[in-house]
C-alpha positions in Angstrom: 3.0 16.7 -6.6 0.4 17.7 -9.3 3.1 18.7 -11.7 4.9 15.3 -11.2 1.7 13.4 -11.7 0.7 15.3 -14.9 4.2 14.8 -16.4 4.1 11.1 -15.5 0.7 10.5 -17.0 1.8 12.3 -20.2 4.4 9.6 -20.8 2.5 6.5 -19.5 3.5 3.5 -21.6 0.1 1.8 -21.4 -3.5 2.8 -21.7 -4.2 0.3 -18.8 -2.2 2.4 -16.3 -3.5 5.2 -14.1 -2.8 7.5 -11.2 -5.5 8.1 -8.5 -5.5 10.7 -5.8 -8.1 9.6 -3.3 -9.3 12.2 -0.8 -9.1 11.2 2.8 -10.3 13.3 5.8 -13.9 13.7 6.8 -15.6 10.6 8.1 -12.4 8.6 7.3 -10.3 10.8 9.7 -12.9 10.6 12.5 -12.2 6.9 13.1 -9.6 6.1 15.8 -6.3 4.7 14.5 -6.9 1.5 16.4 -10.6 1.0 15.6 -9.8 -0.9 12.4 -6.7 -2.5 10.9 -6.0 0.6 8.8 -4.4 3.4 10.9 -3.4 6.0 8.3 -6.5 8.2 8.4 -5.1 11.7 9.0 -3.6 12.4 5.5 -5.3 14.6 3.0 -4.9 12.2 0.1 -4.0 8.6 -0.8 -1.9 8.2 -3.9 -2.4 5.1 -6.0 -0.1 4.3 -8.9 -1.4 1.5 -11.1 0.4 0.0 -14.0 -1.2 -2.5 -16.3 -0.3 -4.0 -19.7 -1.1 -6.8 -22.0 2.1 -8.3 -23.5 5.1 -9.7 -21.6 7.2 -7.5 -23.9 5.7 -4.4 -22.2 6.6 -5.5 -18.7 9.9 -3.7 -18.3 8.7 -0.3 -19.5 5.6 -0.4 -17.4 7.2 -1.5 -14.2 9.9 1.1 -14.7 7.3 3.8 -15.2 5.5 2.9 -11.9 8.7 2.6 -10.0 10.1 5.9 -11.3 6.9 7.7 -10.5 6.9 6.3 -6.9 10.5 7.5 -6.5 9.6 10.9 -7.7 6.6 11.2 -5.3 8.2 9.7 -2.3 9.8 12.9 -1.0 6.4 14.5 -1.0 4.6 11.5 0.6 4.5 9.9 4.0 5.5 6.4 4.8 1.9 5.4 5.2 0.5 2.7 2.9 -2.8 0.9 2.4 -2.1 -2.8 2.5 -4.3 -3.6 -0.6 -2.1 -1.3 -2.6 1.1 -3.3 -1.9 2.9 -5.5 -4.4 6.1 -7.3 -3.5 7.5 -4.7 -1.2 8.1 -7.2 1.7 7.3 -7.7 5.4 8.5 -4.3 6.6 6.2 -2.5 4.2 3.3 -4.7 5.5 4.2 -3.7 9.0 4.1 0.0 8.0 0.6 -0.6 6.4 -0.8 -1.8 9.8 1.3 0.6 11.9 0.3 0.6 15.6 -2.2 -2.2 14.9 0.3 -4.8 13.6 1.1 -6.3 17.1 -2.6 -6.7 17.9 -3.4 -8.2 14.5 -0.4 -10.6 15.0 -1.9 -11.7 18.3 -5.3 -12.3 16.6 -3.6 -14.2 13.8 -2.0 -16.5 16.5 -5.4 -17.1 18.0 -7.4 -17.8 14.8 -4.7 -19.0 12.4 -1.7 -20.2 14.4 -0.4 -22.3 11.5 -0.6 -19.3 9.1 -2.8 -21.1 6.6 -4.0 -17.8 5.3 -0.7 -16.4 4.1 -1.1 -15.9 0.4 -1.7 -12.2 0.8 0.2 -9.4 2.5 0.8 -11.6 5.4 0.8 -10.9 9.1 2.7 -13.6 10.8 1.1 -15.1 13.9 2.7 -13.8 17.1 5.0 -16.3 18.8 3.3 -18.4 21.5 3.9 -17.0 25.0 6.4 -19.0 27.1 
């Protein structure tokens, strides 16, 4: 993984892009998977790939860099994801972010936001009303 990350940062197309390895474990891992919305607490590290640029002309190269790096690191990574690190991956990836907590959060969404007013984020759909 380290070799992949070093190689990728050596060819990063923008000075506004970065790679972060965030240590997990310790107090983070001592919290139950269902105590908060975030369940993925048992991994050693969280990998964050950020790609930023200024000009529209730089979009293709920078998006390609981030996507290629993700594809290279996927075989060495779990399916776990932190919801605030998602882009436009879609509903299934949002479900993966919340894991075992998604159903409970969907029930809470039905209770407090049944019309899904707060949906301009990585949305959890309100659970269907019980029959």
